[in-house]
VOGU-3710 file (C-alpha; in Angstrom, 3 decimals, decimal comma):
1> xxxxxxxxxx> -11,567/18,078/13,002  -8,001/17,198/13,973  -5,492/19,456/12,284  -3,208/17,370/10,104  -0,115/18,966/11,631  -1,042/17,303/14,897  -1,577/13,948/13,230  1,062/11,649/14,720  2,795/8,590/13,446  0,618/7,411/10,545
11> xxxxxxxxxx> 1,815/10,130/8,165  5,202/10,650/9,818  7,226/8,156/7,773  5,585/9,116/4,461  6,192/12,811/5,150  9,868/12,317/5,963  10,496/10,187/2,884  8,545/12,545/0,632  10,716/15,440/1,729  13,985/13,521/1,499
21> xxxxxxxxxx> 16,368/15,339/-0,846  19,175/13,074/-1,978  21,394/12,833/-5,014  21,409/10,020/-7,551  22,778/8,306/-10,998  21,836/9,358/-14,523  18,782/7,765/-16,092  18,966/5,289/-18,937  16,465/3,973/-21,491  13,772/6,486/-20,540
31> xxxxxxxxxx> 10,153/5,648/-21,370  7,524/8,205/-22,373  5,280/9,510/-19,600  1,848/11,117/-19,782  -0,251/12,546/-16,964  -3,729/11,160/-17,623  -5,427/13,157/-14,898  -4,473/15,848/-12,388  -6,584/15,967/-9,244  -7,799/19,430/-8,341
41> xxxxxxxxxx> -8,544/19,018/-4,636  -11,840/19,880/-2,991  -14,767/17,727/-4,101  -12,597/16,300/-6,898  -10,289/14,497/-4,466  -6,561/14,726/-3,874  -3,615/12,516/-2,889  -4,502/9,240/-4,657  -3,566/6,182/-2,610  -2,893/2,502/-3,300
51> xxxxxxxxxx> -3,214/0,373/-6,403  -5,325/1,167/-9,448  -7,729/-1,246/-11,165  -8,468/-1,392/-14,911  -11,610/-3,006/-16,313  -12,043/-4,660/-19,719  -13,157/-1,352/-21,257  -9,969/0,403/-20,165  -11,579/2,416/-17,367  -9,340/3,052/-14,360
61> xxxxxxxxxx> -10,563/2,976/-10,746  -8,856/4,196/-7,588  -9,235/6,068/-4,307  -7,982/9,379/-2,975  -6,829/9,813/0,583  -7,952/13,421/0,804  -10,397/15,775/-0,877  -14,117/15,146/-1,102  -16,023/16,284/1,979  -14,376/18,299/4,751
71> xxxxxxxxxx> -16,756/17,225/7,529  -14,873/14,111/8,642  -13,417/13,877/12,114  -10,368/12,015/10,805  -6,967/13,760/10,598  -7,529/14,401/6,877  -10,543/15,255/4,692  -12,796/12,331/3,881  -11,465/11,117/0,514  -13,139/9,694/-2,585
81> xxxxxxxxxx> -13,466/6,731/-4,938  -12,992/7,703/-8,600  -13,255/6,386/-12,137  -11,226/7,605/-15,118  -12,765/7,008/-18,543  -10,412/6,898/-21,557  -11,120/9,342/-24,399  -13,029/8,271/-27,495  -10,478/10,083/-29,660  -6,729/9,758/-29,338
91> xxxxxxxxxx> -5,193/12,789/-27,675  -8,397/13,929/-25,981  -8,409/14,173/-22,157  -9,539/11,397/-19,848  -12,768/12,033/-17,917  -13,020/11,664/-14,161  -16,196/10,515/-12,429  -16,306/10,731/-8,630  -18,114/7,523/-7,653  -18,298/8,216/-3,924
101> xxxxxxxxxx> -17,388/10,939/-1,453  -16,826/9,515/2,020  -18,789/11,171/4,828  -17,026/9,865/7,941  -18,248/8,311/11,165  -20,746/11,107/11,848  -22,709/9,535/8,992  -21,673/5,922/9,718  -19,465/6,032/6,625  -15,759/5,446/6,157
111> xxxxxxxxxx> -13,167/8,218/6,047  -9,722/8,585/4,504  -8,930/5,597/2,245  -5,503/4,185/3,067  -5,283/1,624/0,283  -6,311/0,920/-3,284  -9,074/-1,213/-4,774  -9,712/-4,822/-5,770  -12,461/-5,945/-8,153  -14,565/-9,107/-8,169
121> xxxxxxxxxx> -15,887/-10,938/-11,241  -19,118/-8,887/-11,172  -17,290/-5,551/-11,314  -17,794/-4,637/-7,663  -14,919/-2,713/-6,050  -13,616/-3,239/-2,515  -11,314/-1,146/-0,331  -10,588/0,122/3,165  -10,655/3,430/4,990  -8,268/4,223/7,820
131> xxxxxxxxxx> -10,918/5,978/9,893  -14,679/6,339/10,015  -17,224/3,589/10,447  -19,182/3,008/13,644  -16,256/2,056/15,896  -15,394/3,760/19,177  -11,757/4,713/18,500  -10,630/8,110/19,762  -7,551/9,990/18,524  -6,275/13,082/20,314
141> xxxxxxxxxx> -9,613/13,449/22,066  -11,666/13,243/18,868  -13,978/10,342/17,975  -12,639/9,236/14,589  -13,859/5,651/14,195  -11,574/2,635/13,848  -11,830/2,220/10,079  -14,030/0,305/7,662  -14,176/-2,086/4,699  -16,410/-0,864/1,874
151> xxxxxxxxxx> -17,884/-2,122/-1,399  -18,729/-0,053/-4,481  -21,392/-1,656/-6,715  -21,793/-0,533/-10,339  -25,129/0,836/-11,544  -27,669/-1,598/-12,983  -28,340/0,819/-15,831  -25,659/2,663/-17,798  -25,153/6,178/-16,514  -26,620/5,478/-13,103
161> xxxxxxxxxx> -24,912/6,090/-9,772  -22,619/3,613/-8,062  -23,723/2,368/-4,646  -21,436/2,272/-1,603  -21,976/-0,263/1,178  -19,985/-0,506/4,392  -19,345/-4,237/4,738  -17,595/-4,033/8,087  -16,787/-1,337/10,636  -14,034/-2,151/13,097
171> xxxxxxxxxx> -15,966/-1,803/16,376  -13,041/-1,304/18,760  -9,277/-1,132/18,492  -9,104/-4,790/19,612  -10,332/-5,917/16,194  -7,828/-3,595/14,495  -7,323/0,141/14,100  -6,313/2,032/10,925  -6,752/-0,492/8,082  -3,940/-0,105/5,591
181> xxxxxxxxxx> -3,084/-1,276/2,068  -4,957/-3,203/-0,612  -7,290/-6,095/0,162  -6,985/-9,534/-1,465  -9,599/-12,203/-2,246  -9,292/-15,940/-1,724  -11,104/-18,531/-3,864  -14,091/-18,579/-1,499  -14,693/-14,824/-1,697  -13,165/-13,973/1,688
191> xxxxxxxxxx> -11,166/-10,746/1,908  -7,844/-10,381/3,753  -6,184/-7,210/4,963  -4,167/-5,601/7,735  -4,412/-2,748/10,212  -1,391/-0,705/11,230  -2,419/-0,473/14,880  -4,876/-2,081/17,259  -5,259/-5,700/18,246  -4,589/-7,198/21,638
201> xxxxxxxxxx> -0,787/-7,445/21,717  2,164/-5,115/21,888  2,790/-1,986/23,923  5,688/-0,432/21,968  3,841/0,888/18,912  2,447/4,400/18,554  1,198/5,765/21,888  -1,478/7,860/20,163  -3,083/4,672/18,874  -2,866/2,741/22,144
211> xxxxxxxxxx> 0,485/1,024/21,617  -0,876/-2,182/20,068  0,987/-3,260/16,931  -1,672/-4,200/14,386  -3,448/-7,268/13,030  -4,043/-9,330/9,918  -7,759/-9,937/9,460  -10,190/-11,892/7,310  -13,743/-10,794/6,549  -16,175/-13,354/5,158
221> xxxxxxxxxx> -19,354/-12,796/3,151  -22,701/-13,787/4,648  -23,987/-17,306/4,010  -27,415/-15,911/3,214  -28,101/-12,882/1,012  -28,596/-9,742/3,060  -26,683/-11,035/6,063  -23,693/-9,364/7,695  -20,065/-9,900/6,785  -18,049/-11,308/9,693
231> xxxxxxxxxx> -14,479/-10,571/10,751  -11,798/-12,784/12,242  -8,385/-11,655/13,500  -5,824/-14,130/12,152  -2,814/-12,680/13,957  -2,131/-9,998/16,552  1,350/-8,544/16,095  3,204/-8,129/19,368  6,247/-6,082/18,369  9,354/-6,283/20,525
241> xxxxxxxxxx> 8,846/-6,447/24,268  10,545/-3,781/26,373  14,123/-4,742/27,149  14,279/-7,461/24,457  16,317/-7,417/21,252  14,119/-9,711/19,152  10,385/-10,133/18,834  7,400/-10,182/16,540  6,740/-7,816/13,670  4,867/-4,559/14,184
251> xxxxxxxxxx> 2,629/-2,353/12,007  1,829/-4,583/9,002  1,793/-2,857/5,628  -1,215/-4,542/4,031  -1,073/-5,560/0,381  -1,109/-9,234/1,386  -0,680/-12,156/-1,027  -1,988/-15,734/-0,779  -0,474/-19,028/-1,868  -2,378/-22,003/-3,312
261> xxxxxxxxxx> -2,774/-23,579/0,131  -4,310/-20,515/1,754  -1,145/-19,188/3,379  -1,054/-15,397/3,831  2,173/-13,435/3,262  3,105/-9,841/3,980  5,539/-7,456/5,613  5,661/-5,318/8,732  7,263/-1,887/8,695  8,722/-2,332/12,173
271> xxxxxxxxxx> 9,433/-4,969/14,803  11,639/-8,035/14,495  15,113/-6,893/15,529  15,573/-4,147/18,105  19,287/-3,922/17,302  18,765/-2,952/13,681  21,087/-0,526/11,968  18,634/2,313/11,398  17,122/5,044/13,511  13,982/2,986/14,173
281> xxxxxxxxxx> 13,422/2,413/17,872  11,021/-0,480/17,383  12,809/-2,706/14,892  13,543/-2,862/11,167  10,578/-4,930/10,066  9,803/-8,472/8,991  8,409/-10,596/6,188  5,923/-13,142/7,506  3,736/-16,090/6,581  0,463/-16,945/8,310
291> xxxxxxxxxx> -0,472/-20,605/7,987  -4,134/-21,645/8,183  -5,137/-24,106/10,908  -5,227/-27,806/10,089  -8,185/-28,386/12,411  -11,482/-26,518/12,644  -11,372/-23,968/15,440  -7,582/-23,994/15,782  -5,488/-20,842/15,491  -3,471/-19,577/12,552
301> xxxxxxxxxx> 0,289/-19,739/13,081  2,858/-17,112/12,151  6,351/-17,707/10,787  8,747/-14,812/10,336  10,392/-15,787/7,070  12,850/-12,879/7,265  13,792/-10,406/9,975  15,446/-7,322/8,501  18,601/-6,009/10,159  18,723/-2,567/8,563
311> xxxxxxxxxx> 22,133/-3,467/7,146  22,878/-4,712/3,629  19,723/-6,858/3,649  17,456/-3,796/3,925  15,260/-2,289/6,595  11,706/-1,036/6,870  9,829/-2,921/4,139  7,106/-0,554/3,029  4,943/-2,403/0,531  3,370/-5,776/-0,025
321> xxxxxxxxxx> 5,026/-8,842/-1,508  4,700/-10,275/-5,019  4,903/-13,954/-6,006  6,679/-15,185/-9,128  5,548/-18,417/-10,877  8,157/-20,413/-8,929  6,934/-19,412/-5,477  9,593/-16,797/-4,715  8,523/-13,521/-3,121  9,735/-10,056/-4,155
331> xxxxxxxxxx> 9,512/-6,758/-2,304  11,129/-3,454/-1,425  12,512/-1,882/1,730  12,874/1,872/2,101  15,995/1,686/4,249  19,120/-0,401/4,656  21,392/-1,462/1,839  24,896/-0,191/1,211  24,082/3,456/1,927  20,808/3,127/3,881
341> xxxxxxxxxx> 18,821/4,152/0,793  16,797/0,970/0,435  16,783/-2,303/-1,503  14,782/-4,586/-3,772  14,844/-8,139/-2,419  13,781/-11,703/-3,216  12,801/-14,373/-0,692  13,194/-17,914/-2,007  10,999/-20,629/-0,534  12,848/-23,350/1,369
351> xxxxxxxxxx> 13,678/-26,505/-0,592  16,102/-28,503/1,482  15,787/-26,619/4,769  13,150/-24,852/6,827  14,554/-21,360/6,196  13,652/-18,915/3,472  16,669/-17,317/1,775  16,853/-13,581/1,082  18,776/-12,224/-1,919  19,186/-8,475/-2,411
361> xxxxxxxxxx> 18,702/-7,777/-6,125  19,502/-4,066/-6,001  20,803/-1,599/-3,412  19,965/2,050/-4,024  22,897/4,438/-3,827  21,340/7,914/-4,143  24,478/9,166/-5,845  24,301/11,580/-8,754  20,762/11,471/-10,202  19,911/7,980/-8,969
371> xxxxxxxxxx> 16,847/7,450/-6,781  16,579/6,313/-3,204  13,958/4,764/-1,026  11,690/2,433/-3,035  8,155/3,058/-1,822  5,832/0,368/-3,224  5,361/-3,299/-4,033  6,937/-4,580/-7,241  5,240/-5,718/-10,451  6,645/-8,560/-12,584
381> xxxxxxxxxx> 6,233/-8,925/-16,335  5,998/-12,239/-18,198  9,800/-12,411/-18,460  10,291/-11,900/-14,718  11,555/-8,317/-14,976  10,719/-6,088/-11,995  9,015/-2,675/-12,082  8,359/-0,261/-9,227  8,756/3,348/-8,061  11,008/5,262/-5,701
391> xxxxxxxxxx> 11,605/8,690/-4,217  14,321/11,236/-5,006  15,953/11,177/-8,466  17,237/14,090/-10,535  14,392/16,465/-9,631  13,793/15,019/-6,156  10,258/14,065/-7,251  10,655/10,310/-7,683  11,266/7,769/-10,436  9,830/4,664/-12,063
401> xxxxxxxxxx> 12,450/1,942/-12,492  13,075/-1,509/-13,942  15,267/-4,383/-12,814  15,957/-6,687/-15,754  16,147/-10,366/-14,919  19,562/-11,852/-15,761  19,982/-14,772/-18,144  21,573/-16,905/-15,413  20,713/-17,193/-11,745  24,192/-16,084/-10,663
411> xxxxxxxxxx> 24,354/-12,950/-12,828  23,445/-9,463/-11,595  20,108/-7,821/-12,274  20,501/-4,659/-14,386  18,883/-1,462/-13,096  17,366/1,228/-15,331  15,384/4,369/-14,599  12,344/4,339/-16,870  11,199/7,846/-16,025  12,176/10,658/-13,656
421> xxxxxxxxxx> 9,245/12,734/-12,428  9,737/16,491/-12,578  6,963/17,856/-10,356  4,206/20,347/-11,178  2,781/20,299/-13,803  4,283/16,818/-14,162  3,608/14,101/-11,598  5,559/13,903/-8,321  6,102/11,503/-5,379  4,998/8,055/-6,573
431> xxxxxxxxxx> 4,189/5,686/-3,703  1,883/3,073/-5,277  2,637/-0,049/-7,289  2,465/-0,123/-11,083  -0,069/-2,058/-13,204  0,222/-3,190/-16,837  -2,261/-2,984/-19,685  -2,343/-5,483/-22,559  0,008/-3,298/-24,630  2,697/-3,321/-21,932
441> xxxxxxxxxx> 2,129/0,253/-20,770  2,336/0,971/-17,036  -0,087/2,978/-14,891  -0,044/4,285/-11,339  -0,550/7,363/-9,179  1,527/10,036/-7,521  0,626/11,798/-4,293  1,787/15,196/-5,575  2,349/17,105/-8,775  -0,114/17,810/-11,542
451> xxxxxxxxxx> -1,999/21,026/-12,174  -4,117/21,069/-9,003  -3,986/24,042/-6,669  -2,816/22,096/-3,589  0,651/22,991/-2,340  2,984/20,922/-4,529  0,032/19,676/-6,597  -2,905/17,451/-5,649  -1,616/14,246/-7,227  -1,997/12,478/-10,573
461> xxxxxx> -2,756/9,295/-12,452  -0,017/8,681/-15,019  0,925/6,312/-17,827  4,411/5,410/-19,006  5,046/3,477/-22,219  8,154/2,039/-23,867
//
C-alpha cells in the first residue's frame, strides 16, 4: 500500500484548493440545504466523487473515492459504488446500500473511482476507476494497475445483489493511465472518457506517471453478446514541448460532451500556453474539440477552441463543459480572473469565422464572504440560468451558487450564493456538479463534512431547494 502522503500530483491540486482559506461577499437569496446522507468511512465508503445519477423512483447512485476495502495497492483505499433510497415517510432518513466494494488489481478489479456514474436505458451504471484492473502500471515501486472501466448491472429480482463487470482494463500506460471524470454515451452505445496521464505523447507532465499527458478514449461494446469491449485512443495530448511557449493541452479533465455530429468536447487542466499568468509550470489549460474522421480508418483531429492565459479569461479549467440549446459551451476555471480566484465562462461556436469566442460571465473575487475557485462543471436550467459549486465562502467550506441569465445578451449575469456550507456536521468541500430533480431541487456531493469519523468528515450527499 502506498501511503497517501507520498501520493504525488493527482491529489496535489485538489488538496491545495481544499485547504485554501480566502475571504468573500455576503450571501443572498439562500436556499434550504439538507444533508441526505453522511458517509461513515470504512466499509461504508468515504469521499464521494463525480456526478450523481437519479432513477425514476428517486433513488440516487454514486461512487466514493475512498473507503470500502483497505487491501488495494492504489494510493487510497479501494472505494465503493452506492445507492441511496429515499424514505417512505417524509422526514425519515435515506437508506444507503453499498452496491460494490472495489478489490483492486490483486483481484483483477478496479480501485479508487475518480469519476461519477452514467446510466443506460436498462438501468445499468457505468464508471471508471483511477487504478486497479489488470494493467502493468507501477507507481512509486508498487504495482497499482492503470485503471479500469466498469459496469454495475441491477439484480434480476428485487432485493438481489448488483453485479459488477470490468468492461476494460487499461493494459499499459500507452492506452491511458488514471482515468478521470464521468463517462458519456453516444447514440451507438460507445462510451467516451479521458485519462489524466499516459498515452504516447508529452514529456512534461507528472514524472511519477511517466511524463505523458493523457488521452481521450472510446470504448465500444462487442458486436456479439459475450464478446470483449474494445478501446481506441482518439487523441494523445502532447503538452508543451521543452523550450516552447505554446503547445497542446495536457491532463484532460474528463466529463466530456458530444455534439450531434459526433464531435467530442472537453478541457485540459494544463498545457496550451507556457507563458500563462499563474504558478503553473506546464500551461494554463485548454478547451478542445475532437472531430471524427470523414473516412474509415482516418484519425480524429483536435482543435483547441480556447487556450487559457491565466489572466482575465481564466486559467486551469477543472471540470467538463456543458452545452446550451444554441450550441454554446459553458464551464469553470479554478484560477485566473480579476484576482486569480477563478471564472465561469462561455464559449460561443463560430458563425462568421473559424474561431470560437470566449466570454467571461463571472469573475470570483474572494472578498468578504464570497467564494473562490469554482470546482465543477455547470448545470443549466430551462431558462438558461447556471448552477455550480465553489470553494471558500464564509466558513471556508464551499458554496453552491447561481448565475442568472440576463434578459439581453449585452447585460451582466447576476451572481447569487444559494447556500454556504458550514462543515461538520454540515457538508463541506463540494467538488462535483449539481443535478436537478423534477421539482427543481438540486443534489450533489461534498468530499468532507457530515457526521463521519474521518478527519473533517467523510463526505455527504446533500439536497438544496428553493
